[in-house]
KEKE-3310 file (N, C-alpha, C; in steps of 0.2 Angstrom, whole numbers, plus 5000, padded with zeros to 4 digits):
npx = (5004:5001:5009:5015:5030:5038:5053:5059:5054:5052:5043:5045:5044:5038:5044:5034:5032:5032:5021:5011:5012:5003:4991:4991:4993:4993:5009:5011:5001:5006:5018:5014:5007:5018:5025:5016:5015:5028:5028:5018:5024:5033:5026:5016:5008:5011:4998:4990:4995:4990:4977:4977:4971:4972:4975:4962:4953:4948:4950:4938:4936:4941:4939:4946:4958:4953:4947:4958:4966:4957:4958:4971:4971:4979:4994:5004:4993:4985:4972:4963:4948:4934:4930:4914:4908:4897:4886:4878:4872:4884:4894:4906:4910:4914:4925:4933:4935:4943:4954:4959:4963:4973:4982:4986:4991:4983:4976:4960:4944:4927:4910:4893:4878:4863:4850:4856:4868:4875:4878:4885:4891:4900:4907:4910:4909:4907:4912:4914:4930:4945:4959:4975:4978:4986:4984:4971:4954:4946:4936:4939:4951:4967:4977:4989:4988:4986:4975:4960:4955:4940:4935:4929:4930:4934:4928:4934:4924:4922:4923:4930:4942:4948:4950:4959:4970:4974:4968:4959:4942:4928:4913:4899:4884:4880:4869:4860:4862:4857:4851:4857:4870:4876:4877:4887:4898:4900:4910:4922:4923:4924:4936:4942:4944:4940:4933:4919:4918:4907:4910:4924:4928:4935:4942:4956:4959:4970:4984:4985:4972:4958:4943:4930:4916:4901:4888:4872:4860:4843:4841:4833:4827:4836:4839:4838:4852:4856:4859:4869:4877:4881:4888:4900:4908:4918:4910:4909:4906:4904:4905:4898:4909:4917:4913:4925:4934:4927:4928:4941:4943:4936:4944:4955:4952:4946:4952:4947:4943:4947:4936:4925:4924:4922:4909:4901:4904:4898:4885:4882:4883:4873:4862:4864:4862:4848:4843:4847:4839:4827:4820:4822:4825:4838:4841:4845:4858:4874:4891:4896:4888:4892:4905:4900:4894:4905:4913:4905:4903:4917:4918:4910:4896:4886:4880:4886:4876:4865:4869:4870:4856:4851:4858:4855:4841:4834:4833:4824:4809:4799:4789:4788:4800:4809:4807:4811:4825:4828:4826:4836:4847:4846:4848:4861:4869)
npy = (4994:5012:5018:5028:5030:5033:5042:5047:5064:5067:5064:5050:5043:5029:5022:5022:5016:5002:4998:5005:4998:4987:4992:4994:5006:5016:5021:5034:5040:5035:5041:5055:5053:5050:5062:5071:5066:5068:5082:5083:5078:5088:5098:5095:5096:5091:5089:5087:5076:5066:5064:5058:5044:5026:5016:5005:5000:4987:4985:4982:4983:4994:5005:5012:5016:5024:5034:5040:5044:5055:5064:5069:5075:5083:5094:5092:5089:5100:5102:5094:5084:5081:5065:5056:5045:5032:5021:5006:5004:4998:4995:5001:5014:5025:5020:5019:5032:5036:5029:5034:5047:5042:5037:5049:5055:5064:5074:5071:5079:5078:5079:5078:5075:5084:5094:5101:5105:5119:5135:5143:5134:5128:5138:5148:5161:5177:5180:5183:5188:5189:5200:5201:5215:5226:5240:5241:5246:5236:5226:5212:5201:5193:5179:5183:5196:5205:5214:5208:5211:5214:5209:5208:5193:5183:5166:5153:5140:5122:5118:5130:5130:5117:5120:5131:5125:5114:5101:5085:5085:5076:5072:5065:5057:5066:5069:5073:5085:5103:5115:5127:5124:5116:5125:5133:5124:5124:5133:5128:5116:5119:5125:5136:5133:5140:5148:5157:5168:5176:5192:5190:5187:5181:5165:5157:5139:5129:5121:5108:5104:5094:5086:5074:5065:5056:5045:5036:5029:5033:5031:5033:5050:5055:5064:5068:5073:5089:5092:5100:5101:5088:5086:5092:5083:5067:5054:5038:5021:5011:4995:4981:4971:4956:4939:4933:4944:4951:4942:4941:4954:4954:4944:4952:4963:4958:4947:4935:4917:4910:4902:4906:4919:4916:4910:4921:4931:4925:4924:4938:4942:4934:4941:4953:4951:4948:4961:4969:4963:4968:4962:4963:4977:4990:4991:4979:4977:4978:4980:4983:4976:4963:4963:4965:4953:4944:4948:4946:4932:4928:4932:4922:4923:4916:4903:4904:4905:4909:4921:4928:4928:4936:4948:4952:4953:4958:4972:4975:4981:4976:4962:4953:4955:4952:4938:4933:4936:4928:4915:4915:4915:4903:4895:4897:4896)
npz = (5000:4998:5009:5023:5031:5047:5053:5066:5068:5055:5040:5030:5014:5006:4992:4978:4966:4963:4970:4963:4951:4951:4947:4934:4926:4911:4903:4901:4910:4922:4923:4925:4937:4946:4945:4951:4964:4968:4969:4979:4990:4994:4998:5007:5024:5041:5047:5036:5030:5039:5034:5023:5014:5016:5002:4997:4988:4976:4960:4947:4933:4922:4930:4940:4934:4924:4931:4938:4927:4922:4932:4929:4917:4903:4902:4915:4923:4922:4916:4922:4925:4935:4941:4941:4950:4947:4954:4961:4978:4990:4980:4982:4980:4988:4994:4982:4979:4990:4987:4976:4980:4989:4979:4973:4983:4991:5004:5011:5011:5015:5009:5011:5001:5003:5012:5022:5018:5013:5005:5014:5023:5014:5008:5018:5031:5038:5055:5072:5079:5089:5092:5100:5109:5117:5119:5118:5124:5127:5138:5139:5144:5140:5145:5147:5152:5142:5131:5123:5107:5099:5082:5065:5056:5042:5041:5033:5023:5021:5008:5002:5010:5006:4992:4993:4999:4992:4991:4991:4987:4991:4986:4991:4987:4977:4969:4977:4981:4984:4971:4974:4979:4969:4959:4964:4962:4949:4943:4947:4941:4928:4914:4920:4934:4946:4960:4966:4978:4989:4995:4995:4983:4967:4968:4964:4961:4970:4963:4966:4970:4969:4964:4967:4964:4969:4967:4969:4958:4957:4970:4986:4989:4980:4964:4947:4939:4933:4916:4911:4922:4925:4913:4916:4922:4922:4919:4927:4928:4942:4946:4955:4965:4960:4965:4968:4970:4980:4991:4993:4998:5010:5017:5018:5025:5037:5042:5041:5038:5022:5018:5025:5020:5006:5006:5011:5002:4990:4994:4995:4982:4976:4982:4976:4963:4963:4967:4956:4946:4951:4960:4974:4985:4986:4999:5005:5003:5008:5011:5023:5032:5029:5035:5049:5051:5050:5061:5072:5071:5073:5086:5091:5092:5087:5075:5058:5049:5057:5062:5050:5045:5055:5054:5041:5039:5050:5050:5040:5035:5026:5025:5014:5007:5017:5019:5006:5007:5017:5012:5002:5010:5017:5006:5002:5014)
capx = (5000:5005:5010:5020:5034:5041:5059:5060:5048:5052:5040:5048:5039:5040:5044:5027:5032:5030:5014:5007:5012:4997:4985:4992:4992:4997:5015:5010:4998:5010:5023:5010:5006:5024:5027:5011:5016:5034:5026:5015:5029:5037:5022:5011:5010:5009:4991:4987:4997:4985:4971:4978:4968:4975:4971:4958:4949:4950:4947:4935:4937:4946:4936:4951:4963:4950:4946:4965:4967:4953:4961:4977:4971:4983:5001:5005:4987:4981:4966:4959:4941:4931:4926:4908:4907:4890:4885:4873:4875:4889:4899:4913:4912:4918:4932:4937:4937:4948:4960:4961:4966:4979:4987:4989:4994:4979:4971:4953:4938:4921:4904:4887:4873:4857:4848:4860:4874:4873:4883:4889:4895:4905:4912:4912:4905:4910:4911:4918:4936:4949:4966:4978:4980:4987:4981:4963:4950:4941:4936:4941:4959:4970:4980:4996:4987:4984:4967:4957:4952:4936:4935:4925:4935:4930:4930:4932:4921:4925:4925:4935:4948:4951:4952:4965:4976:4976:4966:4953:4935:4924:4906:4895:4877:4880:4863:4855:4863:4852:4854:4862:4876:4878:4879:4894:4903:4901:4916:4928:4923:4926:4943:4945:4945:4939:4928:4917:4916:4904:4914:4931:4930:4936:4948:4959:4960:4977:4986:4984:4965:4954:4936:4928:4909:4899:4880:4868:4855:4836:4840:4828:4830:4840:4836:4842:4857:4856:4863:4875:4881:4884:4893:4907:4911:4919:4906:4912:4902:4907:4901:4899:4915:4915:4914:4932:4937:4924:4931:4948:4942:4934:4949:4960:4949:4943:4956:4943:4946:4945:4930:4919:4924:4919:4902:4898:4904:4893:4878:4881:4882:4866:4857:4865:4858:4841:4842:4848:4833:4821:4816:4824:4828:4845:4843:4847:4865:4879:4897:4897:4884:4896:4910:4897:4893:4911:4915:4901:4905:4923:4916:4906:4889:4881:4883:4887:4869:4861:4871:4868:4849:4849:4861:4852:4834:4831:4832:4819:4802:4794:4789:4790:4807:4812:4806:4815:4832:4829:4826:4842:4852:4845:4850:4868:4873)
capy = (5000:5018:5020:5033:5028:5039:5042:5053:5068:5069:5059:5046:5040:5023:5023:5019:5013:4995:4997:5007:4994:4983:4995:4993:5012:5017:5024:5042:5042:5033:5047:5060:5051:5051:5069:5074:5064:5071:5088:5083:5076:5094:5103:5093:5097:5085:5088:5085:5069:5062:5064:5054:5038:5020:5013:4999:4998:4982:4987:4976:4984:5000:5011:5016:5019:5029:5040:5044:5048:5061:5068:5071:5077:5089:5095:5092:5088:5106:5102:5089:5084:5077:5059:5055:5038:5030:5014:5004:5004:4992:4994:5003:5021:5029:5017:5020:5039:5037:5026:5039:5051:5039:5036:5055:5058:5070:5074:5071:5082:5075:5082:5073:5078:5085:5100:5104:5107:5125:5139:5146:5128:5126:5144:5151:5166:5181:5179:5187:5185:5193:5201:5203:5222:5229:5247:5241:5247:5231:5223:5206:5201:5187:5176:5187:5202:5209:5214:5205:5216:5210:5211:5203:5189:5178:5159:5149:5134:5116:5119:5135:5127:5112:5124:5135:5121:5109:5094:5082:5086:5070:5074:5059:5058:5072:5070:5075:5092:5108:5119:5132:5121:5113:5131:5135:5120:5125:5136:5123:5111:5122:5125:5141:5131:5146:5148:5164:5168:5183:5196:5188:5188:5175:5162:5151:5133:5127:5117:5101:5103:5089:5085:5067:5065:5049:5044:5031:5031:5030:5030:5038:5056:5058:5067:5067:5078:5094:5089:5104:5100:5081:5086:5094:5077:5061:5049:5032:5016:5007:4989:4977:4967:4949:4935:4932:4950:4952:4937:4944:4960:4952:4941:4957:4968:4956:4942:4929:4912:4910:4898:4910:4925:4914:4909:4927:4934:4922:4927:4945:4943:4932:4946:4959:4949:4949:4968:4971:4961:4972:4958:4966:4984:4990:4992:4973:4976:4982:4977:4983:4970:4957:4964:4964:4946:4941:4950:4942:4925:4928:4932:4916:4925:4910:4900:4909:4906:4912:4928:4931:4929:4942:4955:4954:4953:4962:4979:4975:4982:4973:4955:4949:4955:4948:4931:4932:4936:4922:4910:4915:4913:4896:4891:4898:4894)
capz = (5000:4998:5016:5025:5037:5051:5055:5070:5066:5048:5036:5025:5010:5003:4984:4976:4959:4963:4972:4958:4945:4951:4944:4926:4922:4905:4904:4901:4916:4928:4923:4928:4944:4950:4946:4955:4970:4970:4971:4985:4996:4995:5001:5012:5031:5045:5048:5029:5030:5043:5031:5016:5016:5014:4996:4999:4983:4972:4953:4944:4926:4921:4933:4944:4929:4920:4936:4939:4920:4921:4937:4927:4910:4901:4904:4923:4926:4923:4913:4925:4926:4941:4940:4944:4951:4947:4955:4966:4985:4991:4975:4984:4977:4993:4994:4976:4979:4994:4984:4971:4985:4991:4974:4971:4990:4993:5010:5009:5014:5013:5011:5009:4998:5008:5012:5027:5014:5009:5002:5020:5025:5009:5006:5024:5033:5043:5062:5077:5081:5093:5092:5106:5108:5124:5120:5118:5130:5128:5145:5139:5144:5139:5150:5148:5154:5137:5129:5117:5103:5094:5075:5061:5052:5038:5042:5026:5024:5019:5001:5001:5013:5001:4986:4994:5002:4987:4994:4987:4990:4989:4986:4991:4985:4973:4966:4983:4983:4981:4966:4977:4980:4962:4955:4967:4960:4941:4941:4949:4936:4921:4913:4924:4940:4950:4965:4967:4986:4991:5000:4994:4975:4963:4971:4959:4965:4971:4957:4968:4971:4965:4966:4965:4966:4969:4967:4967:4953:4959:4977:4989:4990:4974:4958:4940:4938:4927:4910:4910:4928:4924:4908:4918:4925:4918:4922:4927:4931:4947:4947:4961:4965:4958:4971:4970:4973:4987:4996:4994:5002:5016:5021:5020:5030:5043:5043:5042:5034:5015:5017:5027:5015:5000:5007:5012:4995:4986:4997:4993:4974:4974:4983:4971:4956:4964:4967:4949:4943:4953:4965:4980:4985:4988:5006:5008:5001:5012:5013:5031:5035:5029:5041:5055:5052:5052:5068:5077:5070:5076:5093:5093:5094:5084:5068:5052:5046:5062:5062:5043:5045:5059:5051:5034:5039:5056:5048:5034:5037:5021:5026:5008:5006:5023:5017:5000:5009:5021:5007:4999:5015:5018:5000:5002:5020)
cpx = (5004:5005:5016:5024:5037:5048:5060:5053:5047:5048:5044:5044:5042:5039:5038:5027:5029:5023:5009:5006:5006:4991:4985:4991:4996:5004:5015:5006:5002:5015:5020:5009:5012:5026:5022:5013:5023:5032:5022:5019:5033:5032:5017:5013:5008:5002:4988:4989:4993:4979:4971:4976:4973:4971:4968:4954:4952:4947:4944:4936:4943:4944:4941:4956:4960:4949:4953:4967:4964:4956:4968:4977:4976:4990:5001:4998:4983:4974:4962:4952:4939:4928:4920:4907:4900:4890:4880:4877:4879:4894:4906:4915:4916:4925:4936:4939:4943:4955:4963:4965:4973:4984:4990:4991:4990:4975:4964:4948:4932:4915:4899:4881:4867:4856:4852:4867:4872:4879:4888:4893:4901:4910:4914:4908:4909:4908:4915:4924:4939:4956:4969:4980:4980:4985:4974:4960:4945:4941:4939:4949:4961:4974:4987:4995:4985:4977:4966:4953:4947:4936:4931:4930:4930:4933:4928:4929:4925:4928:4931:4942:4952:4953:4959:4971:4978:4974:4961:4947:4931:4917:4902:4888:4876:4873:4857:4857:4858:4855:4858:4869:4879:4881:4886:4900:4905:4908:4922:4928:4924:4933:4946:4947:4945:4933:4926:4914:4913:4908:4922:4933:4931:4943:4950:4960:4967:4978:4985:4977:4962:4947:4934:4920:4906:4891:4877:4862:4848:4836:4835:4831:4834:4836:4840:4846:4855:4861:4870:4880:4885:4889:4900:4911:4913:4916:4909:4908:4906:4903:4902:4906:4913:4916:4921:4935:4934:4927:4938:4948:4941:4939:4954:4958:4947:4948:4952:4946:4943:4938:4924:4919:4921:4912:4898:4898:4899:4886:4877:4879:4875:4861:4858:4861:4851:4839:4842:4842:4826:4817:4817:4826:4835:4847:4845:4855:4869:4885:4898:4893:4888:4902:4907:4896:4899:4914:4911:4902:4912:4923:4912:4899:4884:4884:4883:4880:4864:4862:4869:4861:4848:4852:4857:4845:4831:4830:4827:4812:4797:4795:4791:4797:4811:4812:4810:4822:4833:4830:4833:4848:4852:4848:4858:4872:4870)
cpy = (5006:5021:5025:5030:5034:5037:5048:5057:5069:5063:5056:5042:5034:5024:5019:5016:5006:4994:5000:5003:4989:4985:4995:5000:5012:5021:5031:5044:5040:5039:5053:5059:5053:5058:5073:5072:5067:5078:5088:5082:5083:5099:5101:5094:5091:5084:5085:5077:5064:5060:5061:5047:5032:5017:5006:4996:4993:4983:4981:4977:4989:5006:5016:5019:5025:5036:5044:5047:5055:5066:5071:5073:5083:5089:5096:5092:5094:5106:5096:5089:5079:5071:5059:5048:5036:5023:5012:5004:4997:4991:4997:5010:5025:5027:5018:5028:5040:5034:5031:5045:5049:5039:5043:5059:5065:5069:5074:5075:5080:5079:5077:5077:5079:5092:5104:5107:5113:5129:5142:5140:5127:5132:5148:5157:5171:5180:5183:5184:5190:5194:5203:5211:5225:5236:5247:5243:5242:5228:5216:5205:5194:5184:5179:5194:5207:5209:5210:5209:5213:5213:5206:5200:5185:5171:5155:5142:5128:5116:5124:5133:5122:5115:5127:5131:5116:5102:5091:5083:5080:5072:5068:5061:5065:5074:5071:5082:5097:5112:5124:5130:5119:5119:5134:5131:5121:5128:5132:5118:5113:5123:5131:5138:5136:5145:5155:5164:5175:5186:5195:5189:5181:5172:5156:5145:5132:5122:5110:5099:5098:5088:5078:5067:5058:5049:5038:5033:5028:5029:5035:5044:5059:5061:5067:5074:5083:5092:5093:5103:5093:5081:5088:5088:5072:5056:5042:5027:5012:5001:4986:4973:4960:4945:4934:4938:4952:4948:4939:4950:4958:4949:4947:4961:4965:4950:4935:4923:4913:4907:4903:4916:4922:4913:4916:4931:4931:4924:4934:4946:4939:4937:4952:4957:4950:4957:4971:4969:4964:4968:4960:4973:4984:4990:4985:4972:4981:4978:4977:4978:4964:4957:4963:4956:4942:4942:4946:4935:4924:4928:4927:4918:4919:4907:4906:4910:4910:4920:4932:4933:4936:4948:4957:4956:4958:4969:4980:4976:4978:4965:4951:4949:4951:4940:4929:4932:4930:4916:4909:4913:4906:4892:4891:4895:4887)
cpz = (5000:5005:5017:5031:5041:5053:5059:5069:5059:5044:5031:5021:5006:4995:4982:4969:4959:4965:4967:4952:4945:4948:4936:4923:4916:4907:4905:4908:4922:4928:4927:4936:4948:4950:4951:4962:4973:4972:4978:4991:4998:4999:5006:5020:5035:5046:5041:5028:5033:5039:5024:5018:5013:5008:4998:4993:4978:4965:4950:4936:4926:4925:4937:4939:4926:4925:4937:4933:4920:4926:4935:4920:4909:4904:4912:4926:4926:4920:4916:4925:4932:4939:4944:4944:4952:4949:4961:4973:4986:4986:4977:4981:4982:4994:4988:4977:4984:4991:4979:4975:4987:4985:4972:4978:4991:4999:5007:5014:5011:5014:5008:5007:5003:5009:5017:5024:5010:5008:5008:5022:5021:5008:5013:5025:5038:5050:5066:5079:5086:5091:5098:5104:5115:5125:5119:5124:5131:5135:5145:5139:5143:5145:5152:5150:5149:5136:5123:5113:5098:5087:5071:5056:5048:5039:5036:5028:5021:5012:4999:5004:5008:4995:4987:4996:4997:4990:4989:4991:4987:4991:4986:4990:4982:4970:4971:4985:4980:4976:4968:4977:4973:4958:4958:4964:4952:4939:4942:4944:4929:4920:4918:4931:4945:4954:4966:4974:4987:4996:4999:4987:4972:4966:4966:4963:4965:4965:4959:4969:4966:4968:4963:4968:4965:4970:4966:4963:4956:4966:4980:4991:4985:4969:4952:4940:4932:4922:4910:4916:4927:4918:4910:4921:4920:4922:4921:4931:4936:4948:4953:4960:4963:4965:4973:4973:4980:4992:4998:4999:5009:5020:5023:5025:5037:5046:5044:5037:5026:5014:5019:5022:5008:5000:5007:5005:4990:4988:4994:4986:4972:4976:4978:4965:4957:4964:4960:4945:4945:4958:4972:4980:4987:4995:5009:5007:5005:5014:5020:5034:5035:5034:5048:5056:5054:5059:5073:5077:5073:5083:5095:5095:5092:5078:5063:5049:5051:5062:5055:5043:5049:5056:5045:5035:5044:5054:5042:5037:5032:5023:5020:5007:5011:5021:5011:5002:5013:5017:5004:5003:5016:5012:5000:5008:5023)
residu = (MET:LEU:ARG:ILE:GLN:SER:LYS:GLY:THR:LYS:PRO:VAL:TYR:LEU:GLU:ALA:THR:THR:GLU:LEU:ASP:LYS:TYR:ASN:PHE:PRO:ALA:GLY:VAL:LEU:LYS:LYS:ILE:LEU:ALA:PHE:ARG:LYS:ASN:GLN:LYS:GLN:GLN:LEU:THR:GLY:GLU:GLN:LEU:LYS:ARG:ILE:PRO:ILE:PRO:ARG:TYR:LEU:PRO:VAL:ASN:LYS:GLU:LEU:VAL:THR:ALA:VAL:THR:ALA:LEU:LEU:TYR:GLY:GLN:GLU:GLY:ALA:GLU:TRP:GLU:ALA:PRO:LEU:LEU:ILE:GLY:PRO:LYS:GLY:SER:GLY:LYS:SER:THR:LEU:ALA:GLU:THR:LEU:ALA:ALA:ILE:LEU:MET:LEU:PRO:VAL:THR:LYS:ILE:PHE:GLY:GLY:ILE:ASP:VAL:ASN:ALA:GLU:ALA:LEU:LEU:GLY:ALA:LYS:THR:LEU:GLY:PHE:ASN:ASP:ASP:ASN:GLU:SER:ASN:CYS:ASP:ASN:GLN:ASN:THR:ASP:GLY:GLY:HIS:LEU:HIS:PRO:ARG:ILE:ILE:PHE:GLU:PRO:GLY:LEU:LEU:LEU:ARG:ALA:VAL:GLN:THR:GLY:GLU:MET:LEU:VAL:VAL:ASP:GLU:VAL:ASN:MET:LEU:VAL:PRO:GLU:VAL:THR:SER:ILE:LEU:HIS:GLY:LEU:LEU:ASP:TRP:GLN:LYS:CYS:LEU:SER:VAL:PRO:GLY:VAL:GLY:MET:VAL:ALA:ALA:HIS:CYS:SER:PHE:ARG:LEU:VAL:ALA:ALA:MET:ASN:VAL:GLY:TYR:VAL:GLY:THR:LYS:ILE:LEU:ASN:GLU:SER:PHE:GLN:ASP:ARG:PHE:ARG:SER:ILE:THR:VAL:PRO:TYR:LEU:SER:THR:ARG:LEU:LEU:ALA:GLU:LEU:LEU:VAL:ARG:GLU:THR:LYS:CYS:SER:ALA:GLU:VAL:ALA:GLY:ILE:LEU:ALA:GLY:LEU:PHE:ASN:LYS:LEU:ALA:ASN:ARG:VAL:GLN:ASN:GLY:ASP:LEU:SER:GLU:ARG:VAL:LEU:SER:VAL:ARG:THR:LEU:TYR:ARG:ILE:ILE:ARG:GLU:TYR:GLN:ASP:GLN:LEU:GLY:SER:LEU:LYS:GLU:ILE:SER:LEU:SER:ALA:PHE:THR:GLU:GLY:LEU:SER:ASP:GLN:PHE:GLU:LYS:GLU:GLN:VAL:THR:ASP:ILE:ILE:ASP:ALA:VAL:ILE)
# end
């Protein structure tokens, strides 16, 4: 993995060429990746290093390579485009986004679509701050005996900070954002790569700033993206992991046996097939549920079948769906 080792207080980076080889990047893309990473090593702060994810996504087709390529379009990646990761629940969109950040050594800031995400949260707002001023007549005093002089300051929001410091912004459930927010992102997704901030003006994005969006199609609360907005993204389909890759993931993440991983991976993909056929809703699918099953099985809470039935069905309100899922588990385990 693209891990960072420490020697004293100075970060020491493992050479990533061998680790990157497993993704089979085209030579031109790999050259850009290495140049981007070299630049990152020179400018990242200690705090930013802590927010670089560990790469955990297992590619199914060329979705990872395509996304990295889009993030590095043009000379030195200057004409990059934001990947839009489209896939069903449980396909690993968020994990893919984090792996893209790991490959490019980018700290991650995440936002989630919804009505509580507004312009103020993303761009920032004016607030009251204080300056030390020994000549001030303010009654507030600091611990050194000086005075705290109140003043109006601008506190940048999540998006503005990421744009200015050169980080990756991951927008999950982008098709749940309100129009007020999508209009803010337009300028960042155009060739200008600029953000308009009221009271501040136009802010050019840092050369390392990147944006990745993800969405489920037809999920509750989602809507169809505006064509003009979606056209600014490089749309990429994220499929379910194959049974083999999912089993590999389960073994790696939970240290379970290959036998248990194979059974649960097979169960998940049978459920996924029924979801794709429209027989079951996406609520029955969750890789996190597989992790829970394995952990409870490792703690000897019950048999693998008993735990699977409980984990997969107890959250379902539809009785018919619960019976369908029970029949599938009975057949697999």
